[in-house]
C-alpha positions as CSV (number, residue, x, y, z in Angstrom):
1,M,6.0,20.4,10.2
2,L,7.5,17.6,12.3
3,F,10.7,15.9,11.3
4,V,11.2,12.6,13.2
5,C,14.7,11.3,12.9
6,Y,17.6,9.5,14.5
7,P,20.6,11.8,14.5
8,K,23.2,9.1,13.8
9,C,21.3,7.9,10.7
10,S,22.9,8.9,7.5
11,T,19.6,9.0,5.6
12,C,18.1,11.2,8.3
13,K,21.1,13.6,7.9
14,K,20.6,13.7,4.2
15,A,16.9,14.5,4.7
16,E,17.7,17.2,7.2
17,N,20.2,18.8,4.9
18,W,17.6,18.7,2.2
19,L,15.0,20.4,4.4
20,N,17.6,23.1,5.4
21,G,18.6,23.6,1.8
22,Q,15.0,24.2,0.9
23,G,14.7,26.8,3.7
24,I,11.9,24.8,5.3
25,D,11.0,25.3,9.0
26,Y,10.4,22.2,11.0
27,E,10.4,20.9,14.5
28,K,13.0,18.2,15.0
29,R,12.4,15.1,17.2
30,D,14.9,12.4,18.1
31,I,13.0,9.1,17.7
32,K,15.4,7.4,20.2
33,L,14.6,9.9,22.9
34,Q,10.9,10.4,22.1
35,N,9.4,7.4,20.4
36,P,6.1,8.0,18.6
37,T,3.1,7.0,20.6
38,K,0.6,4.4,19.4
39,E,-1.9,7.1,18.8
40,E,0.6,9.1,16.7
41,L,1.6,6.0,14.7
42,K,-2.1,5.2,14.0
43,K,-2.8,8.8,12.8
44,W,0.4,9.0,10.7
45,H,-0.3,5.6,9.1
46,E,-3.8,6.6,8.1
47,K,-2.6,9.9,6.8
48,S,0.3,8.3,4.8
49,G,-1.8,5.9,2.8
50,L,1.1,3.4,3.1
51,P,1.0,-0.2,4.3
52,L,1.8,-0.5,8.0
53,K,4.8,-2.6,7.2
54,R,6.5,0.5,5.7
55,F,6.6,2.0,9.2
56,F,9.0,-0.8,10.3
57,N,12.7,-0.3,10.1
58,T,13.2,-3.6,8.3
59,S,17.0,-3.1,8.0
60,G,17.5,-2.4,11.7
61,N,19.2,-4.8,14.1
62,L,16.3,-4.9,16.5
63,Y,13.9,-5.9,13.7
64,K,16.2,-8.7,12.8
65,E,16.9,-9.8,16.4
66,M,13.2,-10.0,17.1
67,Q,12.7,-12.0,13.8
68,L,9.8,-9.7,12.8
69,K,10.0,-10.7,9.2
70,D,8.3,-14.0,10.2
71,K,6.1,-12.5,13.1
72,L,4.6,-9.4,11.5
73,P,2.3,-11.2,9.0
74,K,0.7,-13.1,12.0
75,M,0.2,-9.9,14.0
76,S,-2.9,-7.7,14.0
77,E,-2.6,-4.0,13.2
78,E,-3.2,-3.2,16.9
79,E,-0.3,-5.5,17.9
80,Q,1.9,-3.9,15.3
81,Y,1.1,-0.4,16.6
82,D,1.8,-1.5,20.1
83,L,5.1,-3.0,19.1
84,L,6.2,0.1,17.1
85,A,5.4,2.3,20.1
86,T,7.8,0.3,22.3
87,D,11.1,1.4,20.7
88,G,12.1,4.1,18.2
89,M,14.6,1.8,16.6
90,L,11.8,-0.3,15.2
91,V,10.4,2.6,13.3
92,K,11.4,3.5,9.8
93,R,12.9,7.0,9.6
94,P,13.0,9.8,8.9
95,I,9.3,10.6,9.1
96,L,8.1,14.0,7.9
97,V,4.6,15.0,9.1
98,T,3.1,17.9,7.2
99,E,-0.5,19.3,7.3
100,E,-1.5,17.1,4.4
101,R,0.8,14.2,4.3
102,V,3.1,11.8,6.1
103,L,6.3,10.8,4.3
104,V,8.3,7.8,5.6
105,G,11.9,7.3,4.6
106,F,13.7,9.8,2.5
107,R,13.1,9.9,-1.2
108,E,14.0,13.3,-2.6
109,K,11.4,13.3,-5.4
110,E,8.7,12.2,-3.0
111,W,9.6,15.0,-0.5
112,E,9.7,17.6,-3.3
113,Q,6.1,16.8,-4.1
114,G,5.0,16.3,-0.5
115,V,6.4,19.4,1.2
């Protein structure tokens, strides 16, 4: 199981505490130091069943600075994958990658069902 997070993010800390509290083994990856690749993002997106927009950190400073709210609807999926792969701060976190599922963001009920 892969846990992709940003250590300074309070939601990521909650998610990690939840994983530890459940006694779940996982590999931890700092999204700032090791941004997901375009290939990983594509695979995770397909596995998640979520709209691609859910993979964007819409509350992040970089998202706002780049005015992506207006630009994303005009971009192809390929362009969006390329953009997400450029900087971990654009990617919604935490991401939990299991054998069967990919969970984006931390919602405890979702994680209880998905882990």
